[in-house]
C-alpha positions in Angstrom: -7.5 1.1 37.3 -3.3 0.3 36.3 -0.6 2.2 37.1 -0.1 2.8 33.4 -3.6 4.3 33.1 -3.6 6.5 36.2 0.0 8.0 34.8 -1.2 8.9 31.6 -3.8 11.5 32.7 -2.1 13.9 33.7 0.4 13.3 31.4 -2.4 13.5 28.4 -3.9 16.8 30.1 -0.8 18.6 30.0 -0.2 17.3 26.2 -3.6 18.5 25.0 -3.3 21.7 26.8 0.3 22.4 24.9 -1.0 21.5 21.5 -4.4 23.6 21.9 -1.9 26.4 23.0 0.4 26.1 20.0 -3.1 26.0 17.6 -4.1 29.5 18.5 -0.8 30.4 16.8 -0.6 28.1 13.8 0.6 30.3 11.2 3.3 32.0 13.3 4.9 28.6 14.0 4.2 27.4 10.4 7.0 30.2 9.5 9.1 29.5 11.7 9.0 25.5 10.4 9.8 27.0 7.0 12.5 28.6 7.9 14.3 26.3 10.2 13.9 24.0 7.3 15.3 26.1 5.0 18.8 26.7 7.6 18.8 23.0 7.8 18.9 21.9 3.9 21.4 25.5 3.4 23.9 23.2 2.3 22.8 20.5 0.5 22.5 19.4 -2.9 18.6 20.3 -3.6 19.5 23.3 -1.3 22.4 24.7 -3.4 20.2 23.8 -6.5 17.7 25.9 -5.8 19.4 28.8 -4.3 18.3 28.4 -0.6 20.7 31.3 0.1 18.7 33.7 -1.6 15.5 32.5 0.5 14.4 35.1 2.4 10.1 35.0 2.9 7.9 32.7 1.6 7.3 34.3 -1.8 11.0 34.1 -2.5 10.8 30.5 -1.6 7.5 29.9 -4.0 10.3 31.2 -7.1 13.0 29.2 -6.0 11.5 25.7 -5.3 8.7 24.2 -7.7 6.0 21.7 -7.0 7.1 18.5 -7.6 5.9 14.9 -7.7 8.1 11.6 -6.9 8.6 11.4 -10.7 9.9 14.8 -10.5 11.8 14.5 -7.8 13.4 11.1 -8.7 16.3 12.1 -10.0 17.4 13.3 -6.2 16.2 9.6 -4.2 18.4 8.4 -6.9 21.5 9.7 -6.2 20.2 8.8 -2.4 19.8 5.3 -3.3 23.7 5.4 -5.1 24.9 6.3 -1.5 25.3 9.8 -1.6 24.5 12.2 1.5 23.5 15.6 1.7 21.5 15.4 -1.4 18.0 16.4 -0.3 18.6 17.0 3.6 21.8 16.7 5.7 23.4 13.1 5.9 21.9 10.2 4.7 18.2 9.1 5.4 17.9 6.5 8.5 14.9 4.6 6.3 13.4 4.3 3.1 10.1 3.8 3.1 8.8 2.0 -0.1 5.3 2.3 -1.4 3.7 1.7 -5.1 4.2 4.0 -7.5 2.1 4.7 -10.7 5.0 4.7 -13.3 8.6 4.1 -11.4 7.6 1.1 -9.5 8.6 1.3 -5.8 8.6 4.6 -4.4 11.3 5.4 -1.8 10.5 8.0 0.9 12.7 9.3 3.0 12.6 9.4 6.3 15.5 10.9 8.7 16.6 11.6 11.9 14.8 14.6 12.4 11.8 13.4 10.9 11.2 10.4 12.4 9.9 11.5 15.6 7.0 13.5 13.6 5.7 9.8 12.7 6.3 8.0 16.3 5.1 11.9 18.5 2.1 12.4 16.6 0.6 9.2 16.8 0.9 9.0 20.9 -0.4 12.7 21.0 -3.2 11.3 19.0 -4.4 9.0 22.6 -2.9 11.6 24.3 -5.6 13.9 23.0 -8.3 11.4 23.7 -7.4 10.8 26.9 -7.9 14.0 28.1 -10.8 14.2 26.2 -12.5 11.1 27.6 -11.2 10.4 30.6 -10.5 6.6 29.1 -7.1 5.4 29.4 -8.0 2.1 30.6 -6.7 0.2 27.3 -3.2 1.3 28.8 -3.5 -1.7 31.0 -4.7 -4.2 28.2 -3.6 -5.4 25.4 -3.2 -3.8 21.9 -2.8 -4.6 18.1 -1.3 -2.6 15.4 -2.3 -4.3 12.0 0.4 -3.6 9.7 2.8 -4.3 7.2 5.7 -7.0 8.2 8.7 -5.4 9.9 11.4 -7.0 8.4 13.7 -4.5 6.6 16.4 -4.8 4.3 19.2 -2.2 3.2 19.9 -0.4 0.0 23.4 1.8 0.1 23.6 0.9 4.0 20.5 2.4 4.3 17.4 0.7 5.9 13.9 -0.1 4.1 10.6 -1.1 4.3 7.0 -0.2 4.6 6.3 2.7 6.9 4.0 0.5 9.2 6.5 -2.0 9.3 9.9 0.5 10.0 7.4 2.0 12.4 7.0 -1.2 14.6 10.6 -0.6 15.6 10.5 2.9 17.4 6.9 1.8 19.5 7.8 2.8 23.0 8.3 0.4 25.4 5.5 1.3 27.6 3.3 0.4 25.0 5.4 -2.7 23.8 4.7 -4.9 26.3 1.3 -5.2 25.6 1.5 -5.4 21.7 0.1 -7.7 19.7 0.6 -9.9 17.5 3.6 -11.7 18.1 7.2 -10.6 16.1 7.4 -13.8 14.2 3.7 -13.6 13.0 4.4 -9.9 11.9 6.7 -11.2 9.7 4.1 -13.3 7.8 4.1 -11.7 4.1 1.2 -13.6 3.0 -2.0 -11.5 4.5 -4.4 -14.2 4.9 -1.9 -16.3 6.1 -1.2 -13.3 9.1 -4.8 -12.6 9.8 -4.9 -16.2 11.1 -2.4 -16.5 12.9 -3.1 -13.0 14.3 -6.6 -14.6 15.3 -5.4 -17.5 16.5 -2.7 -15.2 18.9 -5.2 -13.0 20.4 -8.7 -14.7 20.8 -8.0 -15.2 24.3 -6.5 -12.1 25.3 -7.6 -8.8 26.8 -7.8 -6.9 23.7 -8.8 -3.3 24.6 -7.1 -1.3 21.3 -7.2 -1.9 17.7 -5.7 -0.1 15.0 -5.5 -0.5 11.3 -7.1 0.6 7.8 -10.6 -0.6 7.9 -11.3 -3.1 5.8 -8.2 -5.2 6.7 -9.4 -4.6 10.6 -12.5 -6.2 8.7 -11.0 -9.2 7.6 -9.4 -9.8 11.3 -12.8 -9.4 12.1 -14.4 -11.7 10.2 -11.7 -14.1 10.7 -12.7 -13.7 14.7 -16.2 -14.7 14.3 -15.9 -17.2 12.1 -13.1 -19.2 14.4 -15.6 -18.5 17.6 -19.6 -17.6 16.2 -19.0 -14.6 18.5 -19.4 -10.8 18.0 -15.7 -9.1 18.6 -17.2 -7.8 22.2 -17.9 -10.7 23.3 -14.2 -11.9 22.2 -12.7 -8.9 23.9 -15.3 -7.6 26.3 -13.4 -4.8 27.5 -12.1 -3.6 23.6 -13.3 0.0 23.8 -11.0 2.3 21.1 -10.3 1.6 17.7 -7.8 3.6 15.8 -8.2 3.9 12.0 -6.9 5.7 9.5 -5.7 5.8 5.2 -9.2 5.7 3.9 -12.6 7.4 4.6 -13.7 5.2 7.6 -17.5 6.4 6.8 -18.1 3.7 4.5 -17.1 0.6 6.7 -18.3 2.1 9.8 -21.9 -0.2 9.4 -20.0 -3.6 8.7 -17.5 -2.8 11.7 -19.9 -1.3 14.2 -22.0 -4.4 13.5 -19.2 -7.4 13.7 -18.1 -5.5 17.1 -21.7 -5.7 18.3 -21.5 -2.6 19.8 -20.4 1.0 19.7 -16.8 1.8 20.8 -14.6 5.1 20.4 -12.8 6.0 17.0 -9.9 8.1 17.1 -8.9 9.1 13.0 -5.3 9.5 12.1 -3.9 10.5 8.9 -0.1 9.0 8.6 1.8 9.1 5.2 5.1 8.0 4.5 5.9 11.7 3.9 4.7 12.5 7.1 2.5 12.7 9.7 -0.1 15.0 9.0 -2.9 15.3 11.2 -5.0 13.4 13.5 -8.3 13.6 16.0 -7.8 16.0 18.9 -11.9 16.2 19.6 -14.8 14.1 19.2 -17.2 17.2 19.3 -16.2 18.6 16.3 -15.7 17.5 12.3 -11.9 17.3 11.1 -8.6 16.2 12.1 -6.2 19.1 13.2 -3.1 20.1 11.4 0.0 18.7 12.5 2.1 22.7 12.4 4.8 22.0 14.8 6.6 18.5 13.5 9.2 19.3 11.2 6.6 20.1 8.0 5.7 23.6 6.2 2.7 22.8 4.6 1.0 24.7 1.1 -2.2 24.5 -0.4 -3.2 25.0 -3.9 -6.6 24.8 -5.2 -7.2 21.3 -6.3 -8.4 22.5 -9.8 -5.1 24.4 -10.4 -3.1 21.4 -9.6 -2.1 20.2 -13.5 -2.0 23.7 -14.3 1.8 25.1 -15.5 1.7 28.0 -12.2 -0.9 27.2 -9.9 -1.9 29.2 -6.9 0.1 28.2 -4.0 -0.9 29.5 -0.4 0.3 29.2 3.0 -1.6 28.1 5.8 -2.9 31.6 6.8 -4.4 32.4 3.2 -6.5 29.5 2.7 -10.4 29.3 3.3 -13.2 27.6 4.5 -14.7 24.2 1.9 -12.7 24.8 -0.5 -10.4 22.0 -2.3 -7.1 21.8 -1.7 -4.0 19.8 -2.9 -1.8 20.0 0.4 1.8 20.2 -0.3 4.7 18.9 2.0 8.1 20.4 2.5 9.8 18.2 5.2 12.3 17.6 8.0 13.1 14.6 5.6 13.8 16.2 2.4 10.5 16.7 0.3 10.4 20.0 -1.5 7.4 21.6 -2.6 6.3 17.6 -2.5 2.7 17.0 -4.2 1.4 14.0 -2.0 -1.6 13.6 -4.0 -4.5 13.9 -1.8 -6.6 16.5 -1.6 -8.0 18.0 1.5 -10.8 20.9 2.5 -10.9 22.7 5.8 -13.6 22.8 7.9 -12.1 24.9 10.9 -9.7 28.1 11.0 -9.4 28.4 14.2 -7.5 25.7 15.4 -6.7 24.6 11.6 -8.7 21.7 10.7 -9.4 19.4 7.5 -11.2 16.6 6.4 -9.5 14.7 3.4 -11.3 14.3 0.4 -9.8 12.6 -2.3 -6.7 12.2 -4.7 -5.6 14.4 -7.2 -5.7 11.8 -9.4 -8.6 9.9 -8.2 -11.6 11.6 -9.7 -14.1 11.1 -12.9 -13.8 13.7 -15.3 -14.2 12.2 -18.3 -16.9 14.7 -19.4 -15.7 17.7 -17.3 -17.5 17.1 -14.4 -14.7 16.2 -12.1 -16.5 14.5 -9.4 -14.6 13.9 -6.7 -14.0 11.3 -3.9 -16.1 12.6 -1.1 -19.3 13.4 -3.8 -19.7 10.0 -4.5 -19.0 8.5 -0.7 -21.2 11.0 0.0 -24.1 10.4 -2.1 -24.0 6.6 -2.2 -23.7 6.4 1.9 -26.7 9.3 2.3 -29.2 7.2 0.5 -27.8 3.3 1.8 -28.3 4.9 5.7 -31.6 6.2 4.7 -32.4 2.9 3.0 -31.1 0.6 6.0 -28.9 -1.1 3.0 -24.9 -2.3 3.8 -22.1 -1.7 1.7 -18.9 -3.1 2.4 -16.9 -1.6 -0.8 -17.5 0.4 -4.3 -15.1 1.9 -6.8 -16.5 3.9 -9.6 -15.4 4.6 -13.1 -16.5 6.4 -16.4 -18.2 3.7 -19.0 -17.3 6.3 -21.9 -18.3 3.6 -25.0 -21.8 1.8 -24.2 -22.5 -0.8 -26.7 -25.5 1.3 -27.0 -27.0 4.3 -25.6 -25.3 7.1 -23.6 -22.4 7.3 -21.4 -22.6 7.1 -17.4 -20.7 6.5 -14.7 -20.7 2.6 -13.7 -20.4 1.8 -10.0 -19.6 -1.4 -8.5 -20.5 -2.4 -5.5 -20.2 -5.2 -2.5 -22.9 -5.0 -1.0 -23.8 -6.6 2.9 -27.6 -6.1 2.2 -28.3 -5.8 -1.3 -31.5 -2.9 -2.1 -35.0 -4.2 -2.9 -34.8 -1.8 -5.9 -31.2 -2.0 -7.2 -32.4 0.4 -10.1 -34.4 2.9 -8.0 -31.7 3.2 -5.3 -29.0 3.9 -8.5 -31.4 6.7 -9.6 -31.5 8.0 -5.5 -27.5 7.8 -5.8 -27.6 9.4 -8.6 -30.2 12.4 -7.4 -27.8 12.8 -4.6 -24.4 13.4 -6.6 -26.4 15.7 -9.2 -27.1 17.9 -6.2 -23.7 17.8 -4.9 -21.7 18.5 -8.3 -23.4 21.1 -10.7 -21.2 20.2 -13.6 -22.3 16.5 -13.2 -25.8 17.7 -13.3 -25.7 19.8 -16.2 -24.3 16.6 -18.3 -27.0 14.4 -17.0 -29.8 17.1 -18.0 -28.2 17.8 -21.2 -28.4 14.1 -22.1 -24.5 14.3 -22.8 -24.6 11.2 -19.7 -27.5 8.9 -18.4 -28.0 8.3 -14.9 -25.3 6.1 -12.9 -25.5 2.1 -13.5 -24.7 -0.1 -10.8 -22.9 -3.6 -10.7 -23.2 -6.0 -8.2 -20.3 -7.6 -7.2 -19.1 -11.1 -5.6 -18.8 -11.7 -2.4 -15.0 -10.7 -1.3 -14.7 -9.4 -4.9 -12.6 -6.3 -3.8 -10.7 -8.7 -1.4 -9.6 -11.0 -4.4 -8.8 -8.2 -6.8 -6.3 -7.3 -4.2 -4.6 -10.8 -3.5 -4.6 -11.2 -7.4 -2.4 -8.2 -7.8 -0.3 -8.8 -4.3 -1.8 -6.1 -2.5 -3.4 -7.5 0.1 -3.9 -5.9 3.4 -1.2 -3.0 4.7 -1.2 0.0 3.9 -2.9 -0.9 0.2 -6.5 0.5 -0.8 -8.7 0.2 -3.6 -9.0 3.3 -5.3 -12.4 5.0 -4.9 -12.8 6.7 -8.2 -10.7 6.7 -11.5 -10.5 7.7 -14.7 -10.3 4.9 -16.7 -11.2 1.6 -16.8 -8.4 -0.7 -15.4 -10.2 -1.9 -12.4 -13.4 -2.8 -14.5 -11.3 -5.0 -17.0 -9.5 -6.7 -13.9 -12.8 -7.6 -12.4 -14.1 -8.9 -15.6 -11.0 -10.9 -16.3 -11.4 -12.8 -12.1 -15.2 -13.1 -12.9 -16.3 -10.7 -10.4 -18.8 -8.9 -11.1 -22.4 -10.8 -10.3 -24.3 -12.1 -13.9 
């Protein structure tokens, strides 16, 4: 065992115990976070506009600070982009993280001197909790790869801007950087296919022990390695023992990734976002991700079915319930206030507070009032696929509101690694499973408003080709699991990616 692995173990035990201790007083610590945030933004433009001086408890905070999405926060962001100081948070942000917007084009999410440690330390804590629980610190002595966007940053009004993963790349601790792959030059390659090919070339003969990234793009990396060598990942990297993932639900990708690796490896799930590092897996014998309660974020939760209401319920951590879907609202030391990040979560534990991500507030199907969410479609298809030894690479679901004939239905576009022998039988079983989870959907099927779902088989690499055509291949980009319109179906058809 190397020096880093030896030193990591006692430090990991110390941090893990501190995290566990804090988790027992989460509600109190969250209240302290709220008042620290208000005190620091007291004299900002936002603070004055929303009478922070009159806020003395959570109820008055809710009255003064409405829930916002990016579009509603954009007038303040525009002031930051013009070079103004003390807008949402004291001073100026040190970075602007760029993400894809829906109606406003590029979104610019501020990262401040105070919020940057949240992104770095939380990732570190996730690894330390893993070491403390598993006893495995050997990965610290080998090579590690973080599949990310380009670290090249540009300036706007004197503020550096770029993708979150590229920004974070500049803050990787020195003790990890010495083992970090790929090289800086390779990481700067914009074209994702060229970048993956170069990464595979650089790493194939290295002692890779930790691999981190969004599952579908890690799979591309594995595919390239296997193509180049004809070997499984376990034979290319015999000491590879830890896969760190986040960004999407891992389960739809698990089977193919494990098959590519050729052995079981430990996994650590994280929940990072440009707006803040929200949660991470701290245990491996319990479901869910530990909410990040002491990192400059005050969390609020809105029942998911109320998020588009004029006056939705707003709950603090002490008011949430188990197994209910909530839209997650952030107030952060980056200057986001009442910010609807667009994700929905469900609490699977209240002691400590652990969540699972269930979908996106705007990614659902409710063309007929069924309000089917990502968690339901993923569970339906994965449960049946597992029972029937069917392997799925990727899928997305859209409504077919006006079919050429017959009743409307949900149309599933699925790329299989191993197809079902009887597609119709498989589709009916998935539909039945979905009905059991969603009573509204079941009522529509029973009432003959909808007919059971239909599956379209996609060509090999169809989803990669789709993302490539949109300039969104790799990095932090993700295929939407659900849509309430048929835009993605039209894109598939235009690119001839559907099997005839």
